[in-house]
N, C-alpha and C positions, 0 to 999 in steps of 0.2 A: 079688974082682971083683964078686961078687954084691952085696956091701955097697955098692959104688959105684953100681950100678943103682938101688937103693932110695933112695939120696940124691938122684939127679938127677931122677927122675920127679915127685916132688912139686913141684920147682922149675918144671917145664914146665907143670904143671896150674894153678898159681896165676896165671900171667900171663893166660891166656885167661879164667879165672874173673873177674878184676877188670874186663876189658873188656866182658863180656856182662852183668854185673849192674849196670853204671852206669845204664842207662835205667830199670831196675826200681826203683832207689833214688830217682829223680826223679818217678815216676808219682804218688805221693800229692799233690804240689803242682800238677799239670796238670789234675786233674778239676774243681776249682771254676771254672777259666777256661772250659772247654767248656760247663759248665752256664750261666754268665752270658751267653755268646753265644747260646745256644739261647733263653733267656728274652727277650733283646733282639729276636731275629728274630720270635718269637711276638707280641710287643707291636707291632712295626711292621706285621705282617700284620693284627692287629685294628684298628689305626688306619686303615690303607688301606681295609679292608673297611667300616668305619664311615663314613669320608668318602664312599666311593662310594655307600653306601646313602642318606646324607643328600642328596647331589647328585641322586640318582635321585628321591628324595622331593620335593625342591623343584622339580625340572624337571617332574615330573608335576603338582605342584600348580599351577605357572604355566600349564600347558597345559590344565588342567581347565576345562571350560565354566563351572563355577560361579564361577570367579574372573574371567571375561572381562566387562568393562563393556559393558552393553547398554542399549538404549532401545526402548520399545514404539512400534510404528507407531500413530499416533493420527489422528483426523480434526479438521480445522480449516480456517480461512480463511487464504489466503496472498496477498500482494501483491508483485508485482515492480515495483520503482521505480528511478528515476534520481535521485540526490541532487545538490543544488547549494546554494549560499548566495546570499543576496540582501539587498537593503535596501528598506525601505518608503518610498513617496512618495505624496502625495495624487494621485489620478487627475486632478483638475481644480484648478488654482490660477492665480492672476493676480498678477503683480508690478505694484503700483500705483505710478506715478511722477508726476512733475511735468511739465506741458507748457509751463510758463512759468518764467522765472527770477524769483527774489526770495527774501525771507526767509520761512521757515516760521513763520507767525504763531501758529498753534495746531494741536495734534494732539489729536483727540477720542477716540482709541482707545488701547488698550494690548495687551500680549501676551495672547492667549486671548480677546479680545473677540469675541462673536458679532455679526455684522452682517448686514443685509439689503441687497439690491440697492437703491441710491439713498440709503443712509444717508450723512450727511456725515462724512468721515473726517478731513480736515485743511483748513487755509486758509493761503494765501500772502498776504502783504501786498498789498492791491489799490490802494494809493495811486497809483502810477505809471500803472496801467492805467485807473483811473477818470479821471485827468486827460487822458489821451490820448483817451478816448472823448468827454469833454466838448469838447475842442478839435475833434475831427472832426465832432461834431454842429453846432458853431458854423460851421465851414467849409461844411458842407452847407447851412445856412440862407442863408449869403451867396450861394452859387451859385444857390440857388433864387430869391433876390431878383433876381440879375442876369439870370437867364433870364426872369423876369417883365418886367423892364425891356426886354429885347431883344424880347420878344414885342410889347410896346407900340410899340416903334420899327418893328417889322415891319408892324404894322397901319397905322401912319401912312404908311410908305413905300408900302404897297399902295394906300392911298387916294389919295395924290398921284400915283402911277403911273397909276391909273385915270382920274383927272381929266386928266392930261397926254395920255393916249391919245385922249380925247374931243376935247380942244382941238386936238390935232394933226390930227385928221380934218377939223376946221373951219379948218385953217391958222391957228389962233390962237396956237400955240407952235411953236418950231423943233424940228427933229429932235434937236438937242443936249439940249434940255430933256427931251424924251421919253427919251432914252438915260440921262440922269442919274437920272431917276426909277426906271427899271428897274434901274440899278446899285445904287441905295440899297436897293431891295427885296431884291436878291440878297445884299447885304452883311448885312442884318439877319437873313436866313435862316441865313447861314453862322455868324454870331456865336451865334445860338441853338443851332445844332448843336454848336459848340465848347463852349459852356457846359453843354450837356446831357451831353457826354462827360466834362467835368470833374466834373459832378455824379455820374455813374455811378462814376467813379474814387473820389471822396470817399466814396460810399456803400459801396464795396467795402472801403476802408480802415477805415471805421467798423465794418463787419461783423466784420473781423478783430480790431479792438480790443475789440469787445464780446465776441467769443469768448475772447480772452485774459483779459478781465475775469472771464468765467465760469469759466475754467480755474483761477483763484485759489482756487476752492472745489473740493475733490477729493471725489468720491462713490464709494461702493462699486459696482464693476461686476457683482458676483455675490453670492449668499448664501454665507456661509462663516465661517471663523474666522481671526482675525489670528494668523499663525504666526511672523512675524518683522517687525521694525521696523528700518529702515536709517538713518533720519534723526531728528534730535532737534528739539524745538521751539526756535526761535531760530536755527537753522542756515540759512545762505544757500545756495540751490539754483541751480545754473547749468544751464539747459536749452539752451544755444546749440549744443553739440556733440552731446550725447546726453541722453535723458530720465533724470534721476536717480531711482532707485527709493527710495520712501519706506517702503513696507511690502509684505507679501505676504499675500494672502487665499487660503485653501485650503478646498475642500469635503472635510471629513474623513469624510463618510458613505460614501464609496467610496475605498479605497486601492488602490495598485498596487505589487506586488512586482517589483522589477527584479532578476531572477535571472541570474547569469552562468554559462553552460554552456560546457564545454570543446569544442574543435573536434571531438574524437573522438566526443562524445556528442550533438552538436546534431542529427544526422540522425535521432535517435530521438524528438525532440520535435516535436509537431505542434500546430497551432492547434486550439482547443476541447478539448485534452487535459485530463482532470481532474488537479487538483493539490491537495495538502494541505501545510500548513507549520505550524511553531511558532516562537515567538520566544524570545530568550535569557531574558528576564525572566518569561515565562509558558510554560514548557516543558510544563506539564500541560494546557494548552489547545491545541486544534487548530482551524485555520481551513481552509476549503476554497474553491477557486475554479477557474477554467479559464484556459487560455492564450489571451490575446487577440491577441498579436502577437509575432513573432520579428524583431528588427531585423536588416536585411541587412548592415549594416556592423559588423565586430567591433571589439573593443578589445584592444590588445596590451599586456600587462602582464608585464614581465620575460621577453620573448620567448614568452609563452604567449598563444595566441589564444582570446579569450572572446567569446561572443555573448550579447547582452542579450535575455532573454525576459520579456515583460510579462504579469503575472497580476493580474486584477482580483478584489477581494474586498470584500464588504459589511462596513461598520464602523459599525453603528447606535449602539453604545454608546461609540464613540470610544476603545476600549481600545487599538487600534493607533495608533501615533504615528509622526511623520516620523522617518526615519533609523533606525528599529528594525532590528536584524539578524534575518534569517529563515533557518531551515533548511528547504529546499524539497524535496519529494518529488514527482517527476513519475510518475504511475501508468502503467506500461507494460502491465500486465495484472493480472487478479485470478482466483483460484481459490477457489470457495466449497465448504465441506464436503469438502475433498480429503484424501487420505491423505498424511500428512506424516512425513518423516524428516529427521534432521540432514544437512546438506551434507557434514559431516566423514566420514560413513559411506560416501560414494560413492567408487567406484574407476572410473577411466575405462576405456572399452572402445573399441577401434578399430572405426570404422563399417564395415559391409559394403556393398560396391557393390550398388546396386539395392535397398537397404532402403527400403521405403515405409511402414513402421509409424510411427505417431504417437509423438512424443517422442524424447528422446535416450537411447541405451543406456548403462547403467552396470552395474557389479557391486557387490553388497553381500554381506556375510557375515551369516548368520542362525543363531541358536542354536535348535536343535530338541531334542526329547527324546532323540535318538540322538547328538547332537553338533552341531558347527558345519559348516554347508554354505554353499556359494557359489551365489548366484542372480543371474541377469541380469534387470534391471528396465528400465522405461521411465519417464523423468522429463520433466515438462512445465515449468511455471514454477518459479522458485527465487528466493530472496532471499539475503541474506548468511548466514542461519542454517539455513533449512529448504528442502526441495524437495518439490514435489507429485508423488506417484507415480501414473503412469497405469496401469501393469500390472506384475505380478510379485510384489506383496506384498499382504497382507490386514491389516486392522485387528487389532492385538494381536500381530503378529509381532515377535519380539525381534531387533533389528538390532544387530550388534556394532559398537562404537565403537573407533577406534584411540586408544591412550594412549601417552604418552612412556615409561612404565615397561615396557609390553608391547614397545615397539620396542627398548628397551635390552636386555630379556631375550632377544629374538630375536637381536639382534646378538651377545650373549655366548654363546649356544648354538652359534653358527657358529664360535667361536674354539676352538682345541685347549686341553684342560685344562692348567693350569700344573703343572710337575713340582715335587714336594716335595724339599727339600734337607735333609740331616742333617749 
């Protein structure tokens, strides 16, 4: 029985021994896996820490004052102006036409001819008008002869009537003879009056024909330059309905800019306002003038209301020519030796009720030795690029300018960081 116990104990001990030692047999293979996971975790931690440091570095660099675009406050002149476009025309010009009909026999000028008042410009065939004048002059002489004849008849009738009156007092002639003599005298007087009226009518007709004959010669009405010619030599002109234009003479010593100003801006334009302009072909040259007149009736172009403003300018060298395009600047105000900053640096400020200080309030960012600060300033005149500072800044102050990159960086800093995926 003792022998049986010795045999069965080892059998019970072997079973548990196999189940307990199974994990210890696999442990040599598991140690490399735990070490690789540990290295991977350490690598990720280093990458995350490095990315955070880089992000912090770039964020700090972008907000550093040394990287902000700035511009110094400087002194200079500034002009506030209103812009318009216009076209040039001579201030004084005359369209020279024909006052009588006929063939244009000769033309004595051409384009660009300089003429003086009274110079002969053109001639119309005078044949018909000369013939009419000769006829009227002959008719006039006939009437004058008839009047002379009737005056002689009147003198005779007066003599006979006087004789009859003396004889009638002596009862030497009858009353009928006396009355006949008086009637003859009255008839002679009436005929003379009728002939005199015909003579006046003939003289009037002759004067008209003489004028028409003179109109066949066309003279310059003013000093100037021939800028256009509308008729050619040999052309037949018909003046019965309207006077045909032959040519145009213009005084190019003074030109007028016809500038078109929009309805919203015309209230800013005043007479005698200073103006300067340049032309398309001579953009490097500037002309000055003043507003002479604002025409009260607008012109409507594509439903846009435009008012014509007339500006006179001296043109002694005739550099300005008809129909040239002009870029016009109406001077609304000027600031001399003012503190200037870019308009882009201005930030609007809500006006405070009861504020009586000069200028318009704005905010600007200024770079100082300690960093960037915000200041409230006062601005007077401004143009499209710069503004004149009345108060709040000094010459040499560094004003911060907005940039597209700075705006983009500001927007990106407001976004949450993207999560890394593995």
